[in-house]
C-alpha positions in Angstrom: 14.2 12.7 54.7 17.8 13.8 53.8 19.0 12.5 50.5 22.7 12.0 49.9 22.9 14.3 46.8 24.9 17.5 46.8 23.1 20.7 47.5 24.9 22.4 44.7 22.6 23.3 41.8 25.1 21.9 39.3 24.3 18.3 40.3 25.2 15.5 37.9 23.4 12.3 38.8 26.0 10.3 36.8 28.4 10.8 39.6 26.4 11.8 42.7 25.2 9.0 45.1 21.6 8.2 44.5 21.1 5.1 46.7 18.7 6.8 49.1 16.7 8.1 46.2 16.4 4.6 44.7 15.4 3.2 48.1 12.6 5.8 48.4 11.3 5.1 44.9 11.2 1.3 45.6 9.2 1.8 48.8 6.8 4.3 47.3 6.1 2.3 44.1 6.3 -1.0 46.0 8.7 -2.4 43.5 12.3 -3.6 43.3 14.7 -2.0 40.8 17.2 -4.3 39.2 20.7 -2.9 40.1 22.4 -4.2 37.0 20.0 -2.3 34.7 20.4 1.2 36.2 21.2 3.9 33.6 22.4 7.2 35.0 22.2 10.5 33.1 23.0 14.1 34.2 19.6 14.8 35.7 17.8 11.5 35.6 18.2 7.8 36.5 16.4 4.9 35.1 16.1 1.2 35.9 14.2 -1.9 35.0 12.0 -3.5 37.7 11.2 -7.0 38.8 7.7 -6.7 37.3 9.2 -5.9 33.8 8.5 -2.2 33.9 10.8 0.8 33.7 11.2 3.5 36.2 12.6 6.9 35.3 13.6 9.2 38.1 14.3 12.9 37.5 15.6 15.7 39.7 14.5 19.2 38.8 15.0 22.6 40.4 11.9 24.4 41.5 12.6 27.3 39.3 12.6 24.9 36.3 9.1 23.7 37.0 6.6 25.9 35.3 3.1 26.8 36.5 1.6 23.9 34.6 3.7 21.5 36.6 6.0 18.8 35.3 3.8 15.8 34.9 4.6 15.3 31.2 4.8 11.5 31.2 1.5 11.3 33.1 -0.4 13.8 31.0 0.9 12.3 27.7 -0.8 9.0 28.7 -4.1 10.5 27.5 -2.9 11.2 24.0 -4.4 9.1 21.2 -2.7 7.5 18.3 0.8 8.0 19.7 3.3 5.1 19.8 4.6 5.4 23.4 5.1 3.3 26.5 2.0 2.8 28.6 2.2 4.9 31.8 1.5 3.0 35.1 2.0 5.5 38.0 4.4 7.8 39.7 5.7 9.3 43.0 6.7 12.9 43.5 8.3 14.6 46.4 10.1 17.8 47.4 13.6 17.6 48.7 14.0 18.6 52.3 17.4 20.2 52.0 17.3 22.1 48.7 14.9 23.8 46.2 14.4 20.6 44.2 11.6 18.2 43.3 12.0 14.5 42.5 9.7 12.5 40.3 9.7 8.8 39.4 7.4 7.5 36.6 6.8 3.8 36.0 6.0 2.8 32.4 6.0 -0.4 30.4 9.2 -1.5 28.9 10.2 -0.1 25.5 9.4 -2.4 22.5 12.9 -1.9 21.1 16.2 -0.1 21.7 16.9 3.6 21.2 17.8 4.4 17.6 21.1 5.9 18.9 22.5 8.8 20.8 20.8 12.2 20.7 23.2 13.3 17.9 24.1 10.7 15.4 27.4 10.3 13.6 26.4 7.2 11.6 23.3 6.2 9.6 20.8 3.9 11.4 18.9 1.1 9.6 15.3 2.6 9.4 13.0 0.9 6.9 10.1 2.7 5.2 7.5 1.3 7.6 9.5 2.8 10.5 9.2 6.2 9.0 5.5 5.7 8.3 4.9 4.8 12.0 6.9 7.9 13.1 4.9 10.2 10.8 1.6 8.8 12.0 2.6 9.5 15.7 3.8 13.0 15.0 0.8 13.9 12.9 -1.6 12.5 15.5 0.2 14.4 18.2 0.0 17.7 16.3 -3.7 17.3 15.7 -4.5 17.1 19.5 -5.2 19.8 22.0 -3.3 20.7 25.2 -3.0 23.6 27.6 0.6 22.7 28.3 3.5 24.6 26.8 6.6 22.6 25.9 9.8 23.0 28.0 12.7 21.9 25.8 15.8 21.6 28.0 13.5 22.6 30.9 13.0 26.1 29.4 9.4 27.1 28.5 9.2 27.8 24.8 7.7 31.2 24.1 7.6 33.8 21.3 10.2 35.7 23.2 12.5 32.7 23.4 12.1 32.0 19.7 12.9 35.6 18.7 15.8 36.0 21.2 17.4 32.7 20.1 17.2 33.5 16.4 18.2 37.1 16.7 21.1 36.2 19.0 22.8 34.4 16.1 21.3 35.7 12.8 20.7 39.2 11.5 18.4 40.3 8.7 15.1 41.9 8.0 12.7 39.0 8.6 9.7 38.3 10.9 10.0 35.6 13.6 6.4 35.8 14.8 4.9 32.4 15.4 1.5 32.0 13.6 0.3 28.7 15.2 1.1 26.5 18.2 0.5 22.7 18.2 1.3 19.8 20.6 4.8 18.4 20.2 7.2 16.0 22.0 9.6 18.9 22.7 12.7 16.8 23.0 12.6 14.7 19.8 16.0 13.2 19.1 17.4 9.8 18.2 17.9 8.8 21.9 14.2 9.2 22.6 12.8 6.9 19.9 13.1 3.1 19.5 13.8 0.7 16.7 12.8 -1.7 15.1 9.4 -0.8 16.5 8.7 2.9 16.8 8.0 4.2 20.3 8.5 7.8 21.5 9.5 8.1 25.2 10.8 10.7 27.7 7.7 12.9 27.5 8.5 15.1 30.5 8.8 18.3 28.4 6.0 17.9 25.8 3.4 20.6 25.1 2.5 23.3 22.6 5.3 24.5 20.3 5.5 26.3 16.9 4.9 23.7 14.2 8.1 22.1 13.1 10.0 22.2 16.3 10.2 18.4 16.6 11.1 17.9 13.0 13.7 20.6 13.1 15.3 19.2 16.2 15.5 15.8 14.7 17.0 17.2 11.5 19.6 19.2 13.4 20.6 16.1 15.3 21.2 14.3 12.0 23.4 16.9 10.3 26.6 14.8 10.6 24.8 12.2 8.4 23.7 14.2 5.4 21.5 11.4 3.9 19.7 11.0 7.2 19.1 14.8 7.5 17.7 14.8 4.0 15.4 11.9 4.9 14.1 13.8 7.9 13.3 16.8 5.7 11.7 14.6 3.1 9.5 12.7 5.6 8.5 15.8 7.5 8.4 18.2 4.5 4.9 19.5 5.4 6.5 20.9 8.6 9.5 22.4 6.9 7.6 24.0 4.1 5.4 26.0 6.4 6.3 29.5 7.5 6.5 28.4 11.2 8.6 25.4 10.1 11.0 27.7 8.4 11.4 29.7 11.6 11.9 26.5 13.6 14.6 25.4 11.2 16.4 28.7 11.9 15.7 28.2 15.6 17.4 24.8 15.5 20.3 26.3 13.5 20.8 28.9 16.2 21.3 26.2 18.8 23.9 24.5 16.6 25.7 27.7 15.6 25.4 29.5 18.9 28.3 31.0 20.9 29.3 27.6 22.4 29.6 25.8 19.1 32.7 23.7 18.8 34.7 24.7 15.6 35.2 21.1 14.6 31.6 20.1 14.9 30.7 18.4 11.6 27.1 19.8 11.9 28.3 23.5 11.6 28.7 23.8 7.9 25.4 22.2 6.9 23.7 24.3 9.5 25.2 27.4 8.1 24.1 26.6 4.6 20.6 25.9 5.7 20.5 29.0 7.8 21.5 31.1 4.8 18.7 29.5 2.7 15.9 29.8 5.2 16.9 33.4 6.1 16.4 34.3 2.4 13.1 32.5 2.4 11.9 34.5 5.5 13.1 37.8 4.1 11.2 37.1 0.9 8.1 36.8 3.0 
């Protein structure tokens, strides 16, 4: 089957035609997608269905699919104690014209709306019981076992990646060796969590990471709202106080302060201050 999507690797599904993809998903899952609910992102498309479920469709290059596969939403369905949408089924196929795989996962609808965009510029209304529920899910997740390795931004996280990311931005005599690896969401940000009821979604990249990756990612996406960033550090302080958590804070800062950082990004200065602090902590051993 030939799908009307450009063969260029730099595909953006926000602008490319995807009608044939949607038709195939409807036939395979035996469901009708509601056209007025379609949400298009750079490498994924989502829509509500007539049976009150949600279908998320992703396009991924073969070289971005690790040996473990890319069935994150499916494998996350077995996790216990996590607030997440119930997974119902999927369809996966290889594109006939380019080195690409397509995957559509059907889940129950979210119990609320996303807290906000991935990076916030304003403080959301999040009561104490919301934070309690988030902490319970993240703690339950870290206590479980998995053979999967997380793939944040479709890149498998490894010791080499951690070291190269940190050393590429920061200098100093400190050790970046990861001591432990625990299960994590791998793409935790304000666009992948709901309110007023907590639910974590978009599990396609979950797996083992150094402790504190999720917390540091959430903190980094909050830096333009200092009170929110402080609340993340307070709520997840057990992550941030660990040696691996300190390294993950520096890892998150390296992404914010990297070579493509915009000079007017309001997150730059707080990231620099934190990087100086945690670098001293790592150097002190």
